[in-house]
C-alpha positions in Angstrom: 0.0 0.0 0.0 1.3 3.5 -0.9 0.5 7.0 0.2 -1.5 7.5 -3.0 -3.7 4.6 -1.9 -4.3 6.3 1.4 -5.2 9.5 -0.4 -7.7 7.6 -2.5 -9.2 5.9 0.5 -9.8 9.1 2.5 -11.0 11.2 -0.4 -14.7 10.8 0.5 -14.4 11.2 4.3 -15.4 8.8 7.0 -18.1 6.4 6.2 -19.6 3.0 7.2 -16.4 1.4 5.9 -13.8 4.0 6.9 -12.7 5.2 10.3 -9.9 7.9 10.7 -7.9 8.5 13.8 -5.2 11.2 14.4 -2.9 8.8 16.2 -2.7 5.6 18.2 -3.5 7.7 21.3 -7.1 6.8 20.2 -6.2 3.2 19.9 -9.1 2.0 22.2 -11.7 3.9 20.2 -10.1 2.6 17.0 -10.6 -1.0 18.2 -14.3 -0.3 18.9 -14.5 0.7 15.2 -12.5 -2.4 14.2 -15.0 -4.6 16.1 -17.8 -2.8 14.4 -16.3 -3.4 11.0 -16.0 -7.1 11.8 -19.7 -7.2 12.7 -20.9 -5.2 9.7 -19.5 -4.9 6.2 -15.8 -4.6 7.0 -13.7 -1.5 6.5 -10.5 0.4 7.0 -9.1 1.8 10.2 -6.4 4.4 9.6 -4.2 6.2 12.1 -2.3 9.3 11.2 -5.1 11.3 9.4 -7.0 14.1 11.0 -10.7 13.3 10.6 -12.0 16.8 10.0 -9.3 18.3 7.7 -8.4 14.9 6.2 -4.8 15.9 6.5 -2.3 13.1 6.3 0.2 13.7 9.1 1.3 10.2 10.2 3.0 9.5 13.5 6.2 8.1 14.8 6.0 4.4 15.0 8.2 2.6 17.5 8.4 -1.0 18.7 6.3 0.0 21.6 3.7 1.3 19.2 3.6 -2.0 17.4 3.3 -3.9 20.7 0.4 -1.7 21.8 -1.4 -2.3 18.5 -0.8 -6.1 18.7 -2.2 -6.1 22.3 -5.2 -4.1 21.2 -6.0 -6.5 18.4 -5.7 -9.4 20.8 -8.7 -7.9 22.7 -10.9 -8.8 19.7 -12.8 -12.1 20.1 -12.9 -14.4 18.2 -9.2 -13.8 17.4 -8.4 -11.9 14.2 -5.2 -12.4 12.2 -4.2 -9.2 10.4 -1.0 -7.3 9.8 -1.1 -3.5 9.8 0.4 -1.6 6.9 2.9 1.1 7.8 3.2 3.8 5.0 5.8 6.5 5.0 4.5 10.1 4.8 6.8 12.1 2.4 5.8 15.5 3.9 6.7 14.4 7.4 9.9 12.4 7.5 10.0 9.7 10.1 6.2 9.6 10.3 4.0 6.8 9.1 0.3 6.2 8.5 -1.0 2.9 10.0 -3.7 1.2 8.0 -5.7 -1.9 9.0 -8.3 -3.6 7.0 -11.0 -5.8 8.6 -13.3 -8.2 6.8 -17.0 -8.0 7.3 -19.4 -10.4 9.1 -20.8 -13.4 7.3 -24.1 -15.1 8.3 -23.3 -18.1 10.6 -20.1 -16.6 12.0 -19.8 -15.8 15.7 -20.2 -12.0 16.3 -17.0 -10.2 17.4 -16.5 -8.4 20.7 -13.8 -6.1 22.0 -13.0 -6.9 25.6 -16.4 -8.6 25.9 -18.6 -5.9 24.3 -19.9 -6.2 20.7 -20.0 -3.2 18.4 -21.5 -2.5 14.9 -21.7 0.3 12.4 -24.7 2.5 11.9 -23.6 4.6 8.9 -20.4 6.3 10.0 -21.0 5.9 13.7 -19.8 3.0 16.0 -22.4 1.7 18.4 -22.9 -1.1 20.9 -24.8 -3.9 19.2 -28.4 -4.4 20.5 -29.0 -7.6 22.5 -31.6 -8.9 20.0 -29.0 -8.6 17.1 -26.3 -10.3 19.2 -28.6 -13.1 20.3 -29.7 -13.7 16.7 -26.1 -14.1 15.5 -25.2 -16.3 18.4 -28.2 -18.5 17.5 -27.0 -18.7 13.9 -23.5 -19.6 15.1 -24.5 -22.3 17.6 -28.1 -23.3 16.7 -27.9 -26.6 18.6 -27.0 -24.8 21.8 -29.2 -21.7 21.7 -32.1 -22.6 19.3 -35.6 -22.7 20.9 -36.7 -25.4 18.4 -33.9 -27.8 19.4 -34.6 -27.7 23.2 -36.5 -30.7 24.7 -40.3 -29.9 24.8 -41.8 -29.3 28.3 -44.8 -31.5 29.1 -44.9 -33.2 25.7 -44.3 -36.9 25.2 -43.8 -38.9 22.1 -47.4 -40.2 22.3 -48.7 -36.6 22.2 -47.5 -36.3 18.6 -50.1 -36.5 15.9 -49.3 -39.6 13.9 -51.7 -38.7 11.2 -49.9 -35.4 10.5 -46.5 -37.0 10.6 -47.4 -39.8 8.2 -49.1 -37.3 6.0 -45.9 -35.3 5.8 -43.8 -38.4 5.1 -46.2 -39.4 2.3 -46.2 -36.0 0.7 -42.4 -35.9 0.9 -42.1 -39.3 -0.7 -44.5 -38.4 -3.5 -42.5 -35.2 -4.1 -39.2 -37.0 -4.2 -37.7 -35.3 -1.1 -38.0 -38.2 1.3 -36.9 -41.8 0.5 -39.7 -44.3 0.0 -38.2 -46.4 2.9 -39.6 -43.8 5.3 -43.1 -45.1 4.6 -42.5 -48.3 6.4 -39.9 -47.1 8.9 -40.9 -46.4 12.5 -42.0 -42.8 13.0 -39.4 -42.3 15.7 -36.6 -43.1 13.2 -37.8 -40.4 10.8 -38.3 -37.8 13.6 -34.8 -38.6 14.8 -33.4 -38.0 11.3 -35.3 -34.7 11.3 -33.7 -33.7 14.6 -37.1 -33.5 16.2 -36.3 -36.0 19.0 -33.7 -35.5 21.7 -33.0 -38.7 23.7 -36.4 -39.9 22.7 -38.1 -36.7 23.9 -39.8 -34.4 21.3 -38.2 -31.1 20.8 -40.0 -27.7 20.9 -39.9 -27.9 17.1 -41.7 -31.3 17.1 -44.3 -29.9 19.5 -45.0 -26.9 17.3 -45.4 -29.0 14.2 -47.2 -32.1 15.5 -48.2 -32.1 19.1 -51.9 -32.5 20.1 -50.9 -31.4 23.7 -50.1 -27.7 23.6 -51.1 -26.9 27.2 -47.5 -25.9 28.1 -47.3 -23.4 25.3 -49.3 -20.3 25.8 -48.1 -18.9 22.4 -49.2 -21.7 20.2 -52.1 -19.6 19.2 -53.2 -17.4 16.3 -55.5 -14.4 16.9 -57.8 -13.3 14.0 -60.2 -10.4 13.6 -62.4 -8.9 10.9 -62.4 -5.2 11.6 -65.0 -2.8 10.5 -63.4 -0.1 8.3 -59.7 0.5 8.1 -58.6 0.6 11.7 -59.0 -1.5 14.9 -61.7 0.6 16.6 -64.5 -2.0 16.0 -64.5 -5.6 14.9 -67.2 -7.7 13.3 -65.7 -11.1 14.2 -62.8 -12.0 16.5 -61.4 -15.3 17.6 -58.3 -17.1 18.9 -57.3 -20.6 18.1 -54.8 -22.9 19.8 -53.0 -25.8 18.3 -50.0 -27.1 16.4 -48.7 -25.9 13.0 -51.5 -27.6 11.0 -54.3 -26.5 13.4 -53.2 -22.9 13.1 -52.7 -23.0 9.4 -56.2 -24.5 8.9 -57.8 -22.0 11.2 -56.1 -19.0 9.5 -57.1 -20.1 6.0 -60.7 -20.9 7.2 -60.9 -17.4 8.7 -59.8 -15.9 5.4 -62.4 -17.9 3.4 -65.0 -16.8 5.9 -64.4 -13.1 5.4 -62.9 -12.6 1.9 -65.0 -12.5 -1.2 -65.1 -15.4 -3.6 -65.9 -15.0 -7.4 -66.1 -17.4 -10.3 -66.8 -17.7 -14.0 -67.6 -20.4 -16.5 -65.3 -20.9 -19.5 -66.2 -22.5 -22.8 -63.1 -24.6 -22.9 -63.8 -26.6 -19.7 -67.5 -25.7 -19.1 -66.5 -25.6 -15.4 -66.7 -22.9 -12.9 -63.4 -21.3 -12.0 -63.5 -19.9 -8.5 -61.0 -17.4 -7.0 -60.6 -15.8 -3.6 -60.2 -12.0 -4.0 -56.6 -12.5 -2.6 -55.1 -15.6 -4.1 -55.3 -18.7 -1.9 -51.8 -19.7 -2.8 -50.4 -16.3 -1.6 -52.4 -16.4 1.6 -51.3 -20.0 2.3 -47.7 -19.2 1.7 -47.8 -16.1 3.9 -49.4 -17.9 6.8 -47.0 -20.9 6.5 -44.0 -18.5 6.5 -45.4 -16.6 9.5 -45.6 -19.8 11.5 -42.4 -21.3 10.4 -40.1 -18.3 10.8 -41.5 -16.6 13.9 -39.6 -16.3 17.2 -41.4 -18.9 19.2 -39.3 -18.2 22.3 -41.3 -15.0 22.7 -44.0 -16.7 24.9 -46.2 -13.7 25.4 -46.9 -12.9 21.7 -49.1 -14.5 19.1 -49.3 -14.7 15.3 -52.2 -12.7 13.9 -54.4 -12.2 10.9 -56.3 -8.9 10.6 -58.8 -8.3 7.9 -59.9 -4.8 7.2 -62.2 -3.3 4.5 -59.1 -2.4 2.4 -56.4 -4.9 3.3 -55.3 -8.1 5.0 -52.3 -8.1 7.4 -50.6 -11.3 8.5 -48.1 -10.8 11.3 -45.7 -12.8 13.4 -43.3 -12.0 16.2 -40.0 -12.0 14.6 -37.3 -10.2 12.7 -35.8 -10.0 9.2 -32.4 -11.6 8.9 -29.7 -9.0 8.6 -29.3 -9.7 4.9 -33.0 -9.2 4.1 -35.0 -6.0 4.3 -38.6 -5.1 3.5 -37.3 -3.6 0.3 -35.0 -6.4 -1.1 -37.2 -9.3 0.0 -39.0 -9.0 -3.3 -35.7 -9.7 -5.2 -33.7 -12.9 -5.4 -32.1 -13.8 -2.1 -30.8 -16.7 -0.1 -32.8 -18.2 2.8 -31.9 -17.6 6.4 -34.7 -19.5 8.3 -35.0 -18.6 11.9 -36.1 -22.2 12.8 -33.9 -24.3 10.6 -35.1 -27.7 11.6 -38.8 -26.8 11.3 -38.1 -25.2 7.9 -36.2 -28.4 6.8 -39.2 -30.6 7.7 -41.7 -28.4 6.0 -39.5 -28.3 2.9 -39.0 -32.1 2.8 -42.8 -32.6 3.2 -43.6 -30.2 0.4 -45.2 -27.5 2.6 -42.3 -25.2 1.7 -40.6 -24.9 -1.7 -37.0 -23.9 -2.2 -35.8 -21.8 0.6 -35.8 -18.1 -0.1 -38.5 -18.3 -2.7 -41.5 -17.7 -0.5 -41.9 -14.0 -1.3 -41.4 -14.6 -5.0 -44.2 -17.3 -5.1 -46.5 -14.9 -3.2 -45.9 -12.2 -5.8 -46.3 -14.6 -8.7 -49.7 -15.8 -7.4 -50.9 -12.2 -7.1 -49.6 -11.3 -10.5 -51.3 -14.3 -12.1 -54.6 -13.2 -10.7 -54.1 -9.5 -11.4 -53.9 -8.5 -7.8 -51.5 -5.9 -6.5 -48.4 -7.5 -4.9 -48.2 -7.3 -1.1 -45.7 -5.3 1.0 -43.6 -6.3 3.9 -42.6 -4.3 7.0 -41.1 -4.7 10.4 -42.3 -2.5 13.4 -39.5 -3.5 15.7 -41.2 -6.6 17.1 -43.4 -8.1 14.4 -43.0 -8.8 10.7 -46.1 -8.0 8.6 -47.1 -8.9 5.1 -50.0 -6.7 3.8 -52.2 -7.6 0.9 -54.4 -4.9 -0.6 -58.0 -6.0 -1.1 -59.5 -5.3 -4.5 -62.1 -2.4 -4.6 -65.6 -3.4 -3.6 -67.9 -4.3 -6.4 -65.2 -5.6 -8.6 -64.4 -9.2 -9.4 -60.7 -10.2 -9.0 -61.0 -11.4 -12.7 -60.8 -7.8 -14.0 -58.5 -8.9 -16.8 -59.1 -12.1 -18.8 -56.8 -13.0 -21.6 -58.4 -16.4 -22.3 -59.6 -16.3 -25.9 -62.1 -19.1 -25.2 -63.8 -17.2 -22.4 -67.5 -16.6 -22.8 -67.1 -13.0 -21.5 -68.2 -10.5 -24.1 -66.5 -7.6 -22.4 -62.8 -8.2 -22.5 -62.3 -5.5 -19.9 -63.9 -7.8 -17.3 -66.6 -5.7 -15.6 -68.1 -7.4 -12.6 -71.2 -9.5 -13.2 -73.2 -10.3 -10.1 -74.5 -13.5 -11.6 -70.9 -14.8 -11.7 -70.3 -14.5 -7.9 -70.6 -17.7 -6.0 -73.3 -17.7 -3.3 -71.8 -18.4 0.1 -73.0 -21.4 2.0 -75.5 -20.8 4.8 -72.9 -22.1 7.3 -69.3 -23.2 7.2 -67.2 -23.9 10.4 -64.6 -21.2 10.8 -61.9 -23.4 12.4 -60.8 -27.0 12.3 -61.6 -27.4 16.0 -65.2 -26.3 15.5 -65.5 -28.6 12.5 -64.3 -31.6 14.5 -66.6 -30.7 17.4 -69.7 -30.6 15.2 -68.9 -34.0 13.7 -68.2 -35.7 17.0 -71.1 -34.2 19.1 -74.5 -35.8 19.5 -77.7 -33.8 18.7 -78.8 -33.7 22.3 -77.4 -31.4 25.0 -74.0 -32.3 26.3 -72.0 -31.0 29.3 -68.6 -29.4 28.8 -66.9 -32.5 30.3 -68.7 -34.8 28.0 -67.7 -32.8 24.9 -64.1 -32.6 26.2 -64.0 -36.4 26.6 -64.6 -36.7 22.8 -61.2 -35.1 22.3 -59.5 -36.7 25.3 -58.6 -33.2 26.5 -58.6 -32.0 30.2 -58.1 -28.3 30.2 -61.6 -26.7 30.6 -60.2 -23.2 30.2 -58.4 -23.9 26.9 -61.3 -26.0 25.6 -63.7 -23.1 26.1 -61.3 -20.7 24.3 -60.7 -22.9 21.3 -63.9 -24.9 20.9 -66.9 -23.7 22.9 -66.5 -19.9 22.4 -65.7 -20.1 18.7 -68.6 -22.5 18.2 -71.0 -20.1 19.9 -69.6 -17.2 17.9 -70.0 -19.2 14.7 -73.6 -20.0 15.5 -72.9 -23.7 15.7 -73.6 -24.2 19.4 -76.4 -23.0 21.7 -76.5 -23.0 25.5 -79.1 -24.7 27.7 -79.1 -21.5 29.8 -78.4 -18.8 27.2 -78.9 -15.9 29.7 -76.6 -17.5 32.3 -73.3 -18.5 30.5 -71.7 -19.6 33.8 -74.6 -21.7 35.1 -73.3 -24.6 37.1 -75.3 -27.1 35.1 -74.7 -25.4 31.7 -74.9 -27.7 28.6 -74.5 -27.2 24.9 -76.0 -28.6 21.8 -75.7 -28.2 18.0 -77.8 -25.6 16.3 -79.9 -26.5 13.3 -77.5 -24.9 10.9 -74.7 -27.0 12.4 -76.8 -30.1 12.1 -77.5 -29.3 8.5 -73.8 -28.8 7.8 -73.0 -32.1 9.6 -75.6 -34.0 7.5 -74.2 -32.6 4.3 -70.6 -33.3 5.3 -71.4 -37.0 5.7 -72.9 -37.3 2.3 
C-alpha cells in the first residue's frame, strides 16, 4: 500500500467502511471501530489522518507502538489475524500512516467483541450492538445450543405427537421425491430422529410446534384473528383465537380468510367448469401464513401470530425479525434463505409444505400477478414482521382482466357480473376445532366435560377458548341456559345450521 492509496481511501471522508484517527492515542476507540467493521460490512481503520481536515500527518512508529497495536488487536474475540500496513508520509519524514483492513461479518459466523462488548456500524458511527441482534447471531453460530426449536419440549411426550400429521408429511415428501420411500415403512421415531425432532427420545419444541396434540404448556401456540369494520381497529365484526400445532393454526387461518374474503367465479367455454377465486389468491395467503408460523420467534412466549382483515387490506403478522441480509425492500428480489427455525423449515421443505428456501416472497408475488392482484408489501415494526395484501375495490371481481380467448365474457375488460359471484353457504365452520366438534357431538345437550371427553382433553379453560366460544360465535352451538353463561349445570347442543352442515358433510 502507498501514500497514494491512502489519499484515494480518505477522499470521500469517514463512512460506514472507513474510520480515521489522528494517532494511536485513540487506539481504544479505534478498536471499537475495528470490532464494528468485523460485525458489519468490513472496512479500513487508519491512524495518522486528522478526521476533520483529512490531512495526512502520520505519527512516529516505535516497537512499543507496534506492541500496543498487537495487544489491542488481541482484545478482539474471536481472534483476528491481520498485519497492519505502515506507510511513510513524504511531507513528514520519520512519520508513518498505520492502515488496518478488517473483513465484514458473514451469516453463521460468531459475532465479534472487543473486551467482551460487541459493536457494529450505523452509517459512519460506531455503536454497541443491541441484545436482539447479538442473540440472533449467536443462535446462527450455535443453533444446537441456543435454538428454541432444538430444546426438549416441556410436558410433551412422544405419544402426544399426531401420527396422522406425521405420516401425511412423510407421504407427501415421498411423492414429491424429497423423502426416501423407505420412510413409509420405517418407525416414525426413526424419521423424527433424522429430522432432529427428538432428543434422547423426547420431542423437541420444534416437534411440539409441528405435530403435538398437547399444547397446554405453550401459551403462544395460538393465532388471533379479527375482521375489523373499516380500516382501523376501533371496531371488529368477528374475533377469535385458536390454539394448536402448526397444522391446526394453518387450517384456522385459512378458514378465517375464506369466511371473510370474497369469492368469485366464471364459467369458461373450454372446460365448461366454474373457475372460483378468492379475492386475494389462496396460494399467496397460504404461503404467507406458512411463513409466518415457520419463521417466527417462538421463544417469545407472550406474543401471538395474527391475521387482521380490514375493508381495504389483510395483514398477516408474526413475532420476529428480518435476517440482517434481508430488508422489506430487497425481500422482493432474489435472495438466499436464512430461516429462523432451521429444523422446522427443513421438515416443511421435505414434506412439500415449503418450496425452495428463499423463494416464498417470489411465489406470493407470482400468485398475485397471475390473478391481477396488487403485490403485497412487507414491513417490520421492531417486534413483528407483517405482510400486507391490498384488497380489490368493492364491487369488482378479481377477474378484471381475462386473456383467455375461449372465455365466454363478451366484455374483454372484465366488468363485474353479479351473476358470476358464488353464493356463500349458509354455514361453514370457521376453524378445524369447531368442524371436528360438530362432527363428534350428538344432537342432544352435552356437558362441557362430555364434549371434552370426545377429544381426550382435560383443560376446561383452553377448551372453552378454542372450541366452545368459537362454536357459539360461529352460531354452531347453543346453550341450555343462554342468559346464564356460567350456570353450574350449563350444557350445549348443536344448532340447526350446524346439524344441516354435519348432515351434508357426511354425504
